[in-house]
Phi, psi and omega in degrees: 000301180259065182282334176272143182237152179242134177259117190240127183237136178276117186244350179235139185289136177274019183300312184266012188282164174298137183307323179297324177290325174302313181296323177298315178300317178300316179297329177283346181093014181260098185250340181227157178302143175065013174279142182241135174236154173247119180237153174295149180276084179245165179297328179296315184292320179300320176297318179297314180299320180298322183289318185241026183300332180294348181250000191242158164242124185243130174241138182284000000 
């Protein structure tokens, strides 16, 4: 199902962000600046990226 993977890096601090966006980052496993996680390319992950994309760098 999720054979494609996305490499996601937190590049902007979530300190002043909307609380819901902070929770989204936590759910993705992004807790510190410049931390990188690898997640499957699913519609749920794409939705999370769409919500907090302004703080992320995404590589296919």
